[in-house]
C-alpha positions in Angstrom: 19.1 9.7 -13.6 15.9 11.3 -14.5 13.5 13.6 -12.0 9.7 12.4 -11.4 7.8 14.7 -10.1 6.7 13.3 -6.3 6.8 10.7 -3.9 4.1 9.4 -1.0 6.5 7.7 2.0 4.3 6.1 3.8 6.1 5.2 7.1 5.1 5.6 11.0 8.7 5.6 12.6 9.8 9.2 12.1 13.3 8.1 12.4 12.8 5.9 9.3 11.2 9.0 7.6 13.9 10.9 8.2 16.7 8.2 6.9 14.2 7.9 3.8 13.9 11.6 2.8 17.7 12.4 3.4 18.5 9.4 0.6 15.9 10.5 -1.2 17.2 14.4 -1.3 20.6 13.5 -1.5 19.9 12.4 -4.9 17.9 15.3 -5.9 15.8 13.0 -8.4 12.1 13.7 -6.6 11.1 17.4 -7.3 8.8 16.9 -3.8 8.5 14.6 -1.1 4.6 14.1 1.0 5.2 12.1 4.2 2.4 9.8 5.7 2.6 8.6 9.0 -0.3 5.3 8.3 -2.4 4.0 5.7 -5.2 6.6 6.4 -3.0 9.2 6.2 -1.8 8.2 2.6 -5.2 7.8 1.5 -6.9 11.4 3.0 -3.3 12.6 0.9 -4.3 10.8 -2.5 -7.8 11.4 -2.0 -7.9 15.4 -2.0 -5.8 15.3 -5.4 -7.3 16.7 -8.3 -6.5 14.9 -11.3 -4.8 11.3 -11.8 -1.9 13.8 -12.9 -1.5 14.5 -9.6 -0.4 11.1 -8.1 2.9 11.1 -7.2 5.0 8.4 -9.4 6.1 6.6 -6.8 4.5 5.6 -3.2 7.2 4.0 -0.4 5.1 2.0 1.6 5.3 0.3 5.0 3.9 -3.1 5.7 3.3 -2.7 9.6 1.8 0.4 11.0 -1.4 1.4 13.0 -4.7 2.9 11.9 -4.2 1.4 8.6 -1.3 -1.1 7.7 -0.1 -1.5 4.6 -1.6 -4.5 3.3 -5.0 -2.6 4.1 -3.9 0.3 2.8 -2.9 -1.4 -0.8 -6.3 -3.0 -0.7 -8.1 0.6 -0.5 -6.1 1.8 -3.2 -7.2 -0.3 -5.4 -11.1 1.6 -4.8 -10.0 4.7 -5.9 -11.1 6.0 -8.7 -8.5 8.1 -10.2 -5.6 5.7 -9.2 -6.9 3.4 -12.4 -6.2 5.7 -14.2 -2.7 7.2 -12.4 0.9 6.2 -13.1 2.5 5.0 -10.2 4.8 2.7 -9.3 4.3 1.0 -5.4 6.7 -0.5 -3.2 7.0 -2.1 -0.2 9.7 -0.9 1.9 9.8 -3.0 5.1 11.8 -5.3 7.8 10.0 -8.6 7.1 11.2 -11.4 5.0 8.3 -13.3 6.1 6.6 -15.4 3.4 3.4 -14.8 3.9 3.6 -11.3 3.9 6.0 -11.5 0.4 2.9 -14.0 -0.7 0.4 -11.3 0.4 2.1 -8.3 -1.3 2.1 -10.5 -4.0 -1.5 -11.2 -4.3 -2.4 -7.2 -4.2 0.0 -6.3 -7.0 3.1 -5.6 -5.3 6.4 -7.0 -7.7 9.2 -4.8 -5.7 10.1 -4.2 -2.3 13.2 -3.4 -0.6 14.4 -3.4 3.0 14.2 -0.2 5.2 15.7 2.2 5.6 16.1 3.1 2.1 19.8 3.4 0.6 20.9 5.3 -2.4 21.8 2.4 -5.0 18.2 0.7 -4.5 16.5 3.8 -4.7 18.0 4.8 -7.9 17.4 1.2 -9.5 13.8 1.5 -8.7 13.2 5.1 -9.8 15.2 3.6 -13.3 12.4 1.3 -13.8 9.4 3.4 -13.7 
């Protein structure tokens, strides 16, 4: 399985973060994992990067978060100048199967969603598709 440089995990629940990080670390696929507790922290992290090559290969994004939710994060992410040049896949991690959430996600360009917490099989499949 190929290795990726980094993953940005944007999730407000610390227990879910722990579980997701454990799955990612056990696969040995990612060299680095960065965690943001909401969309605003995730945007701040990305805005501080120096060039598009520094962007994570994968962003795992929760939808329902305080401060800045996943949908608002996606709208703001598209406005980042370097995001247009970066090769980053965004995958939504959610417990929601609400049709309106799924439709809104698709309208924002997200085609992949996984049920959280992350499991090794689904994670490896996402990475294989990068």
